[in-house]
N, CA, C and O atoms as a GROMACS GRO file, in nm:
protein
  468
    1MET      N    1  11.844 -14.324   1.516
    1MET     CA    2  11.858 -14.432   1.421
    1MET      C    3  11.997 -14.494   1.429
    1MET      O    4  12.012 -14.616   1.429
    2PHE      N    5  12.098 -14.407   1.435
    2PHE     CA    6  12.234 -14.457   1.436
    2PHE      C    7  12.298 -14.424   1.571
    2PHE      O    8  12.260 -14.327   1.637
    3SER      N    9  12.394 -14.505   1.609
    3SER     CA   10  12.467 -14.477   1.732
    3SER      C   11  12.560 -14.359   1.707
    3SER      O   12  12.573 -14.313   1.593
    4GLU      N   13  12.622 -14.310   1.810
    4GLU     CA   14  12.711 -14.194   1.794
    4GLU      C   15  12.828 -14.227   1.704
    4GLU      O   16  12.873 -14.142   1.627
    5GLN      N   17  12.878 -14.349   1.711
    5GLN     CA   18  12.988 -14.392   1.625
    5GLN      C   19  12.929 -14.470   1.508
    5GLN      O   20  12.864 -14.573   1.529
    6ILE      N   21  12.950 -14.424   1.387
    6ILE     CA   22  12.901 -14.493   1.268
    6ILE      C   23  13.017 -14.572   1.208
    6ILE      O   24  13.124 -14.518   1.181
    7SER      N   25  12.994 -14.699   1.188
    7SER     CA   26  13.098 -14.782   1.128
    7SER      C   27  13.102 -14.757   0.978
    7SER      O   28  13.010 -14.699   0.920
    8PHE      N   29  13.207 -14.802   0.916
    8PHE     CA   30  13.223 -14.787   0.773
    8PHE      C   31  13.110 -14.857   0.698
    8PHE      O   32  13.065 -14.810   0.594
    9ASN      N   33  13.066 -14.970   0.749
    9ASN     CA   34  12.959 -15.046   0.685
    9ASN      C   35  12.824 -14.975   0.695
    9ASN      O   36  12.739 -14.991   0.608
   10GLU      N   37  12.804 -14.895   0.801
   10GLU     CA   38  12.678 -14.823   0.819
   10GLU      C   39  12.674 -14.690   0.744
   10GLU      O   40  12.569 -14.626   0.737
   11LEU      N   41  12.786 -14.648   0.690
   11LEU     CA   42  12.797 -14.518   0.623
   11LEU      C   43  12.697 -14.501   0.508
   11LEU      O   44  12.635 -14.395   0.502
   12PRO      N   45  12.677 -14.595   0.418
   12PRO     CA   46  12.578 -14.576   0.312
   12PRO      C   47  12.436 -14.556   0.365
   12PRO      O   48  12.361 -14.474   0.313
   13GLN      N   49  12.400 -14.631   0.467
   13GLN     CA   50  12.267 -14.615   0.527
   13GLN      C   51  12.253 -14.478   0.593
   13GLN      O   52  12.149 -14.414   0.583
   14ALA      N   53  12.358 -14.435   0.658
   14ALA     CA   54  12.355 -14.304   0.724
   14ALA      C   55  12.341 -14.192   0.621
   14ALA      O   56  12.265 -14.098   0.642
   15MET      N   57  12.413 -14.202   0.510
   15MET     CA   58  12.404 -14.101   0.405
   15MET      C   59  12.265 -14.100   0.342
   15MET      O   60  12.210 -13.994   0.315
   16ALA      N   61  12.208 -14.219   0.320
   16ALA     CA   62  12.074 -14.227   0.263
   16ALA      C   63  11.972 -14.163   0.358
   16ALA      O   64  11.881 -14.093   0.313
   17TYR      N   65  11.988 -14.186   0.485
   17TYR     CA   66  11.900 -14.127   0.586
   17TYR      C   67  11.912 -13.975   0.585
   17TYR      O   68  11.811 -13.904   0.587
   18LEU      N   69  12.034 -13.924   0.582
   18LEU     CA   70  12.056 -13.779   0.581
   18LEU      C   71  11.998 -13.715   0.455
   18LEU      O   72  11.936 -13.609   0.461
   19ILE      N   73  12.017 -13.778   0.342
   19ILE     CA   74  11.964 -13.725   0.216
   19ILE      C   75  11.812 -13.721   0.221
   19ILE      O   76  11.750 -13.624   0.177
   20GLN      N   77  11.752 -13.826   0.276
   20GLN     CA   78  11.606 -13.830   0.288
   20GLN      C   79  11.556 -13.716   0.379
   20GLN      O   80  11.456 -13.652   0.348
   21GLN      N   81  11.625 -13.693   0.488
   21GLN     CA   82  11.585 -13.587   0.580
   21GLN      C   83  11.599 -13.449   0.515
   21GLN      O   84  11.513 -13.363   0.533
   22VAL      N   85  11.707 -13.428   0.441
   22VAL     CA   86  11.727 -13.300   0.372
   22VAL      C   87  11.618 -13.276   0.268
   22VAL      O   88  11.567 -13.165   0.255
   23GLU      N   89  11.581 -13.381   0.194
   23GLU     CA   90  11.474 -13.369   0.095
   23GLU      C   91  11.341 -13.334   0.160
   23GLU      O   92  11.265 -13.253   0.108
   24ARG      N   93  11.313 -13.394   0.274
   24ARG     CA   94  11.190 -13.362   0.347
   24ARG      C   95  11.190 -13.216   0.392
   24ARG      O   96  11.088 -13.148   0.382
   25LEU      N   97  11.303 -13.169   0.441
   25LEU     CA   98  11.313 -13.029   0.483
   25LEU      C   99  11.296 -12.934   0.365
   25LEU      O  100  11.226 -12.833   0.375
   26GLU      N  101  11.358 -12.967   0.252
   26GLU     CA  102  11.345 -12.883   0.133
   26GLU      C  103  11.200 -12.875   0.085
   26GLU      O  104  11.152 -12.768   0.050
   27SER      N  105  11.132 -12.989   0.084
   27SER     CA  106  10.994 -12.987   0.038
   27SER      C  107  10.905 -12.909   0.135
   27SER      O  108  10.813 -12.839   0.092
   28ALA      N  109  10.931 -12.922   0.265
   28ALA     CA  110  10.853 -12.845   0.363
   28ALA      C  111  10.878 -12.696   0.346
   28ALA      O  112  10.784 -12.616   0.355
   29LEU      N  113  11.002 -12.657   0.322
   29LEU     CA  114  11.033 -12.515   0.304
   29LEU      C  115  10.972 -12.460   0.176
   29LEU      O  116  10.922 -12.348   0.174
   30SER      N  117  10.974 -12.538   0.068
   30SER     CA  118  10.918 -12.490  -0.058
   30SER      C  119  10.766 -12.477  -0.048
   30SER      O  120  10.709 -12.384  -0.105
   31LEU      N  121  10.700 -12.568   0.023
   31LEU     CA  122  10.556 -12.556   0.044
   31LEU      C  123  10.523 -12.431   0.123
   31LEU      O  124  10.430 -12.358   0.089
   32ASN      N  125  10.599 -12.407   0.228
   32ASN     CA  126  10.577 -12.290   0.312
   32ASN      C  127  10.599 -12.162   0.232
   32ASN      O  128  10.524 -12.066   0.247
   33GLN      N  129  10.701 -12.160   0.149
   33GLN     CA  130  10.731 -12.041   0.070
   33GLN      C  131  10.624 -12.017  -0.035
   33GLN      O  132  10.586 -11.902  -0.058
   34SER      N  133  10.574 -12.122  -0.100
   34SER     CA  134  10.471 -12.103  -0.202
   34SER      C  135  10.341 -12.055  -0.138
   34SER      O  136  10.268 -11.979  -0.201
   35GLU      N  137  10.311 -12.098  -0.016
   35GLU     CA  138  10.192 -12.049   0.053
   35GLU      C  139  10.204 -11.900   0.081
   35GLU      O  140  10.106 -11.827   0.069
   36LYS      N  141  10.323 -11.855   0.117
   36LYS     CA  142  10.342 -11.711   0.142
   36LYS      C  143  10.325 -11.631   0.014
   36LYS      O  144  10.268 -11.522   0.016
   37GLN      N  145  10.374 -11.684  -0.099
   37GLN     CA  146  10.363 -11.612  -0.225
   37GLN      C  147  10.219 -11.608  -0.273
   37GLN      O  148  10.177 -11.509  -0.333
   38GLU      N  149  10.143 -11.714  -0.247
   38GLU     CA  150  10.006 -11.717  -0.293
   38GLU      C  151   9.916 -11.625  -0.212
   38GLU      O  152   9.818 -11.571  -0.265
   39SER      N  153   9.946 -11.606  -0.086
   39SER     CA  154   9.862 -11.518  -0.006
   39SER      C  155   9.887 -11.374  -0.048
   39SER      O  156  10.001 -11.327  -0.049
   40ASP      N  157   9.780 -11.306  -0.084
   40ASP     CA  158   9.792 -11.169  -0.131
   40ASP      C  159   9.792 -11.074  -0.012
   40ASP      O  160   9.753 -11.111   0.098
   41GLN      N  161   9.833 -10.954  -0.037
   41GLN     CA  162   9.846 -10.856   0.070
   41GLN      C  163   9.755 -10.737   0.042
   41GLN      O  164   9.743 -10.692  -0.072
   42TRP      N  165   9.692 -10.689   0.146
   42TRP     CA  166   9.606 -10.570   0.135
   42TRP      C  167   9.684 -10.448   0.180
   42TRP      O  168   9.756 -10.453   0.280
   43PHE      N  169   9.668 -10.339   0.106
   43PHE     CA  170   9.731 -10.212   0.141
   43PHE      C  171   9.624 -10.110   0.178
   43PHE      O  172   9.519 -10.105   0.115
   44ASN      N  173   9.652 -10.030   0.280
   44ASN     CA  174   9.570  -9.912   0.302
   44ASN      C  175   9.633  -9.799   0.219
   44ASN      O  176   9.730  -9.823   0.148
   45LEU      N  177   9.580  -9.679   0.229
   45LEU     CA  178   9.629  -9.569   0.146
   45LEU      C  179   9.777  -9.541   0.172
   45LEU      O  180   9.854  -9.524   0.077
   46GLN      N  181   9.817  -9.536   0.298
   46GLN     CA  182   9.957  -9.506   0.330
   46GLN      C  183  10.051  -9.615   0.280
   46GLN      O  184  10.158  -9.585   0.228
   47GLN      N  185  10.012  -9.741   0.294
   47GLN     CA  186  10.095  -9.850   0.246
   47GLN      C  187  10.107  -9.847   0.094
   47GLN      O  188  10.213  -9.876   0.039
   48LEU      N  189   9.998  -9.811   0.027
   48LEU     CA  190  10.003  -9.799  -0.119
   48LEU      C  191  10.101  -9.688  -0.159
   48LEU      O  192  10.180  -9.706  -0.251
   49GLN      N  193  10.094  -9.576  -0.090
   49GLN     CA  194  10.185  -9.466  -0.121
   49GLN      C  195  10.330  -9.508  -0.104
   49GLN      O  196  10.416  -9.470  -0.184
   50GLU      N  197  10.359  -9.586  -0.001
   50GLU     CA  198  10.496  -9.632   0.022
   50GLU      C  199  10.537  -9.736  -0.082
   50GLU      O  200  10.653  -9.739  -0.124
   51TYR      N  201  10.444  -9.820  -0.126
   51TYR     CA  202  10.474  -9.928  -0.219
   51TYR      C  203  10.491  -9.877  -0.362
   51TYR      O  204  10.577  -9.924  -0.436
   52HIS      N  205  10.410  -9.782  -0.401
   52HIS     CA  206  10.413  -9.730  -0.538
   52HIS      C  207  10.549  -9.665  -0.564
   52HIS      O  208  10.599  -9.591  -0.480
   53PRO      N  209  10.610  -9.692  -0.680
   53PRO     CA  210  10.744  -9.638  -0.708
   53PRO      C  211  10.753  -9.486  -0.702
   53PRO      O  212  10.858  -9.432  -0.666
   54ASP      N  213  10.645  -9.415  -0.736
   54ASP     CA  214  10.648  -9.268  -0.737
   54ASP      C  215  10.611  -9.208  -0.602
   54ASP      O  216  10.625  -9.087  -0.584
   55HIS      N  217  10.566  -9.288  -0.508
   55HIS     CA  218  10.520  -9.241  -0.377
   55HIS      C  219  10.424  -9.123  -0.392
   55HIS      O  220  10.452  -9.012  -0.345
   56PRO      N  221  10.309  -9.147  -0.457
   56PRO     CA  222  10.216  -9.036  -0.485
   56PRO      C  223  10.153  -8.981  -0.358
   56PRO      O  224  10.141  -9.051  -0.256
   57ALA      N  225  10.113  -8.856  -0.365
   57ALA     CA  226  10.044  -8.792  -0.253
   57ALA      C  227   9.902  -8.849  -0.244
   57ALA      O  228   9.849  -8.901  -0.341
   58ALA      N  229   9.843  -8.838  -0.127
   58ALA     CA  230   9.708  -8.890  -0.104
   58ALA      C  231   9.606  -8.830  -0.202
   58ALA      O  232   9.524  -8.904  -0.257
   59PRO      N  233   9.608  -8.697  -0.227
   59PRO     CA  234   9.512  -8.642  -0.324
   59PRO      C  235   9.528  -8.702  -0.465
   59PRO      O  236   9.429  -8.716  -0.537
   60THR      N  237   9.650  -8.736  -0.503
   60THR     CA  238   9.673  -8.799  -0.633
   60THR      C  239   9.606  -8.935  -0.639
   60THR      O  240   9.541  -8.969  -0.738
   61VAL      N  241   9.622  -9.014  -0.532
   61VAL     CA  242   9.561  -9.147  -0.529
   61VAL      C  243   9.409  -9.134  -0.530
   61VAL      O  244   9.341  -9.209  -0.600
   62TYR      N  245   9.356  -9.037  -0.453
   62TYR     CA  246   9.211  -9.016  -0.454
   62TYR      C  247   9.162  -8.976  -0.593
   62TYR      O  248   9.053  -9.016  -0.634
   63ALA      N  249   9.242  -8.898  -0.666
   63ALA     CA  250   9.204  -8.860  -0.803
   63ALA      C  251   9.203  -8.983  -0.893
   63ALA      O  252   9.113  -8.999  -0.975
   64TRP      N  253   9.303  -9.072  -0.879
   64TRP     CA  254   9.306  -9.195  -0.957
   64TRP      C  255   9.183  -9.280  -0.928
   64TRP      O  256   9.122  -9.337  -1.019
   65VAL      N  257   9.146  -9.288  -0.800
   65VAL     CA  258   9.029  -9.366  -0.761
   65VAL      C  259   8.903  -9.305  -0.823
   65VAL      O  260   8.820  -9.376  -0.879
   66GLY      N  261   8.891  -9.172  -0.813
   66GLY     CA  262   8.774  -9.103  -0.868
   66GLY      C  263   8.761  -9.120  -1.018
   66GLY      O  264   8.650  -9.128  -1.071
   67GLN      N  265   8.874  -9.125  -1.088
   67GLN     CA  266   8.875  -9.144  -1.233
   67GLN      C  267   8.874  -9.291  -1.273
   67GLN      O  268   8.878  -9.324  -1.392
   68ARG      N  269   8.869  -9.377  -1.174
   68ARG     CA  270   8.870  -9.523  -1.193
   68ARG      C  271   8.993  -9.569  -1.272
   68ARG      O  272   8.983  -9.657  -1.358
   69LEU      N  273   9.107  -9.510  -1.241
   69LEU     CA  274   9.232  -9.547  -1.307
   69LEU      C  275   9.306  -9.657  -1.231
   69LEU      O  276   9.380  -9.735  -1.292
   70ILE      N  277   9.287  -9.663  -1.100
   70ILE     CA  278   9.360  -9.758  -1.017
   70ILE      C  279   9.262  -9.859  -0.956
   70ILE      O  280   9.156  -9.820  -0.909
   71PRO      N  281   9.297  -9.988  -0.957
   71PRO     CA  282   9.206 -10.086  -0.897
   71PRO      C  283   9.201 -10.068  -0.746
   71PRO      O  284   9.304 -10.053  -0.680
   72ASN      N  285   9.081 -10.070  -0.693
   72ASN     CA  286   9.066 -10.049  -0.549
   72ASN      C  287   8.942 -10.119  -0.499
   72ASN      O  288   8.857 -10.163  -0.577
   73HIS      N  289   8.933 -10.129  -0.368
   73HIS     CA  290   8.817 -10.186  -0.301
   73HIS      C  291   8.779 -10.089  -0.191
   73HIS      O  292   8.863 -10.015  -0.140
   74LYS      N  293   8.652 -10.089  -0.155
   74LYS     CA  294   8.606  -9.996  -0.055
   74LYS      C  295   8.526 -10.072   0.051
   74LYS      O  296   8.433 -10.146   0.018
   75HIS      N  297   8.563 -10.053   0.176
   75HIS     CA  298   8.490 -10.109   0.289
   75HIS      C  299   8.440  -9.991   0.371
   75HIS      O  300   8.516  -9.929   0.446
   76GLY      N  301   8.312  -9.961   0.355
   76GLY     CA  302   8.260  -9.840   0.419
   76GLY      C  303   8.323  -9.719   0.353
   76GLY      O  304   8.311  -9.700   0.232
   77LYS      N  305   8.389  -9.638   0.433
   77LYS     CA  306   8.458  -9.520   0.379
   77LYS      C  307   8.607  -9.545   0.357
   77LYS      O  308   8.679  -9.457   0.311
   78LYS      N  309   8.652  -9.664   0.390
   78LYS     CA  310   8.794  -9.694   0.384
   78LYS      C  311   8.833  -9.757   0.250
   78LYS      O  312   8.772  -9.854   0.206
   79LEU      N  313   8.935  -9.701   0.186
   79LEU     CA  314   8.989  -9.754   0.062
   79LEU      C  315   9.097  -9.856   0.094
   79LEU      O  316   9.183  -9.832   0.179
   80ILE      N  317   9.093  -9.969   0.025
   80ILE     CA  318   9.200 -10.067   0.037
   80ILE      C  319   9.238 -10.114  -0.103
   80ILE      O  320   9.158 -10.107  -0.196
   81PHE      N  321   9.360 -10.161  -0.115
   81PHE     CA  322   9.415 -10.199  -0.244
   81PHE      C  323   9.479 -10.336  -0.232
   81PHE      O  324   9.547 -10.365  -0.133
   82LEU      N  325   9.458 -10.421  -0.331
   82LEU     CA  326   9.515 -10.555  -0.333
   82LEU      C  327   9.648 -10.549  -0.408
   82LEU      O  328   9.654 -10.501  -0.522
   83LYS      N  329   9.754 -10.599  -0.344
   83LYS     CA  330   9.888 -10.589  -0.399
   83LYS      C  331   9.898 -10.648  -0.540
   83LYS      O  332   9.958 -10.586  -0.628
   84SER      N  333   9.840 -10.764  -0.563
   84SER     CA  334   9.849 -10.828  -0.695
   84SER      C  335   9.782 -10.742  -0.802
   84SER      O  336   9.832 -10.733  -0.915
   85GLU      N  337   9.670 -10.678  -0.767
   85GLU     CA  338   9.603 -10.590  -0.863
   85GLU      C  339   9.686 -10.465  -0.891
   85GLU      O  340   9.690 -10.417  -1.004
   86ILE      N  341   9.751 -10.412  -0.788
   86ILE     CA  342   9.837 -10.294  -0.807
   86ILE      C  343   9.956 -10.331  -0.895
   86ILE      O  344   9.995 -10.254  -0.982
   87ASP      N  345  10.014 -10.450  -0.871
   87ASP     CA  346  10.127 -10.494  -0.954
   87ASP      C  347  10.086 -10.504  -1.100
   87ASP      O  348  10.159 -10.459  -1.188
   88GLU      N  349   9.971 -10.563  -1.127
   88GLU     CA  350   9.922 -10.575  -1.264
   88GLU      C  351   9.896 -10.437  -1.324
   88GLU      O  352   9.928 -10.413  -1.441
   89TRP      N  353   9.839 -10.349  -1.246
   89TRP     CA  354   9.811 -10.213  -1.293
   89TRP      C  355   9.941 -10.140  -1.328
   89TRP      O  356   9.949 -10.071  -1.429
   90LEU      N  357  10.042 -10.156  -1.244
   90LEU     CA  358  10.171 -10.092  -1.272
   90LEU      C  359  10.235 -10.149  -1.397
   90LEU      O  360  10.294 -10.075  -1.476
   91LYS      N  361  10.224 -10.280  -1.416
   91LYS     CA  362  10.282 -10.343  -1.534
   91LYS      C  363  10.208 -10.303  -1.661
   91LYS      O  364  10.270 -10.295  -1.768
   92SER      N  365  10.080 -10.277  -1.652
   92SER     CA  366  10.001 -10.243  -1.771
   92SER      C  367  10.040 -10.107  -1.828
   92SER      O  368  10.005 -10.077  -1.942
   93GLY      N  369  10.109 -10.025  -1.752
   93GLY     CA  370  10.149  -9.893  -1.799
   93GLY      C  371  10.276  -9.893  -1.880
   93GLY      O  372  10.325  -9.786  -1.917
   94ARG      N  373  10.332 -10.010  -1.910
   94ARG     CA  374  10.456 -10.018  -1.985
   94ARG      C  375  10.437  -9.964  -2.126
   94ARG      O  376  10.340  -9.997  -2.194
   95ARG      N  377  10.531  -9.881  -2.167
   95ARG     CA  378  10.527  -9.828  -2.303
   95ARG      C  379  10.620  -9.910  -2.392
   95ARG      O  380  10.727  -9.952  -2.349
   96LYS      N  381  10.578  -9.932  -2.514
   96LYS     CA  382  10.657 -10.012  -2.607
   96LYS      C  383  10.777  -9.932  -2.657
   96LYS      O  384  10.772  -9.810  -2.668
   97THR      N  385  10.884 -10.005  -2.686
   97THR     CA  386  11.003  -9.940  -2.740
   97THR      C  387  10.980  -9.907  -2.887
   97THR      O  388  10.886  -9.957  -2.949
   98ALA      N  389  11.066  -9.822  -2.942
   98ALA     CA  390  11.055  -9.785  -3.082
   98ALA      C  391  11.071  -9.908  -3.172
   98ALA      O  392  11.004  -9.919  -3.274
   99ALA      N  393  11.159  -9.999  -3.133
   99ALA     CA  394  11.180 -10.121  -3.212
   99ALA      C  395  11.053 -10.207  -3.211
   99ALA      O  396  11.016 -10.262  -3.314
  100GLU      N  397  10.987 -10.219  -3.096
  100GLU     CA  398  10.864 -10.296  -3.087
  100GLU      C  399  10.755 -10.233  -3.173
  100GLU      O  400  10.680 -10.304  -3.241
  101LEU      N  401  10.744 -10.101  -3.171
  101LEU     CA  402  10.643 -10.032  -3.252
  101LEU      C  403  10.670 -10.051  -3.401
  101LEU      O  404  10.576 -10.073  -3.478
  102ARG      N  405  10.798 -10.042  -3.442
  102ARG     CA  406  10.832 -10.063  -3.583
  102ARG      C  407  10.797 -10.206  -3.626
  102ARG      O  408  10.743 -10.228  -3.735
  103SER      N  409  10.828 -10.301  -3.540
  103SER     CA  410  10.798 -10.440  -3.571
  103SER      C  411  10.648 -10.463  -3.585
  103SER      O  412  10.604 -10.531  -3.679
  104GLU      N  413  10.569 -10.408  -3.494
  104GLU     CA  414  10.423 -10.422  -3.503
  104GLU      C  415  10.369 -10.354  -3.628
  104GLU      O  416  10.278 -10.406  -3.693
  105ALA      N  417  10.424 -10.238  -3.662
  105ALA     CA  418  10.378 -10.167  -3.781
  105ALA      C  419  10.410 -10.248  -3.906
  105ALA      O  420  10.328 -10.256  -3.998
  106ALA      N  421  10.529 -10.308  -3.910
  106ALA     CA  422  10.567 -10.390  -4.027
  106ALA      C  423  10.475 -10.511  -4.039
  106ALA      O  424  10.433 -10.546  -4.149
  107GLU      N  425  10.443 -10.575  -3.927
  107GLU     CA  426  10.353 -10.690  -3.930
  107GLU      C  427  10.214 -10.648  -3.977
  107GLU      O  428  10.150 -10.720  -4.054
  108PHE      N  429  10.168 -10.533  -3.932
  108PHE     CA  430  10.036 -10.483  -3.972
  108PHE      C  431  10.031 -10.458  -4.122
  108PHE      O  432   9.934 -10.494  -4.189
  109VAL      N  433  10.136 -10.395  -4.176
  109VAL     CA  434  10.141 -10.366  -4.319
  109VAL      C  435  10.142 -10.495  -4.400
  109VAL      O  436  10.075 -10.505  -4.503
  110VAL      N  437  10.218 -10.594  -4.353
  110VAL     CA  438  10.223 -10.722  -4.423
  110VAL      C  439  10.086 -10.788  -4.424
  110VAL      O  440  10.042 -10.837  -4.528
  111LYS      N  441  10.020 -10.789  -4.310
  111LYS     CA  442   9.887 -10.850  -4.302
  111LYS      C  443   9.787 -10.775  -4.390
  111LYS      O  444   9.709 -10.838  -4.461
  112LYS      N  445   9.787 -10.643  -4.385
  112LYS     CA  446   9.694 -10.564  -4.464
  112LYS      C  447   9.722 -10.581  -4.613
  112LYS      O  448   9.629 -10.581  -4.694
  113GLY      N  449   9.849 -10.594  -4.648
  113GLY     CA  450   9.886 -10.612  -4.787
  113GLY      C  451   9.830 -10.740  -4.845
  113GLY      O  452   9.795 -10.746  -4.963
  114ARG      N  453   9.822 -10.843  -4.762
  114ARG     CA  454   9.768 -10.972  -4.810
  114ARG      C  455   9.615 -10.968  -4.819
  114ARG      O  456   9.557 -11.031  -4.907
  115ILE      N  457   9.551 -10.896  -4.732
  115ILE     CA  458   9.406 -10.893  -4.728
  115ILE      C  459   9.348 -10.802  -4.836
  115ILE      O  460   9.246 -10.836  -4.896
  116VAL      N  461   9.410 -10.689  -4.862
  116VAL     CA  462   9.355 -10.587  -4.952
  116VAL      C  463   9.349 -10.635  -5.095
  116VAL      O  464   9.257 -10.595  -5.166
  117LYS      N  465   9.438 -10.715  -5.142
  117LYS     CA  466   9.442 -10.758  -5.282
  117LYS      C  467   9.320 -10.832  -5.315
  117LYS      O  468   9.304 -10.878  -5.428
   0.00000   0.00000   0.00000
């Protein structure tokens, strides 16, 4: 678009061109990154063991599967696990703090107090 030597008068056009090119690159990179985040990942048993924070033994994972505690999929005899489902399962095990429990109890008492009268 521009010659090797840019004159002072061409400088605004050159900057506008560069800004446009940078914006195009940023949008292409953000699209590519969002596609990677949206694509889910499948784990086999060993990958699940490595991914799980406690690194459970295989018999432990099989026990979880047998008790239907962990989300899983089965293809023939092979167990596979979806990363997003494992993440949700891990998050669901969060225990509430004492302050959260006190707050919920106070809200419950207030609500019950209004209904019982």
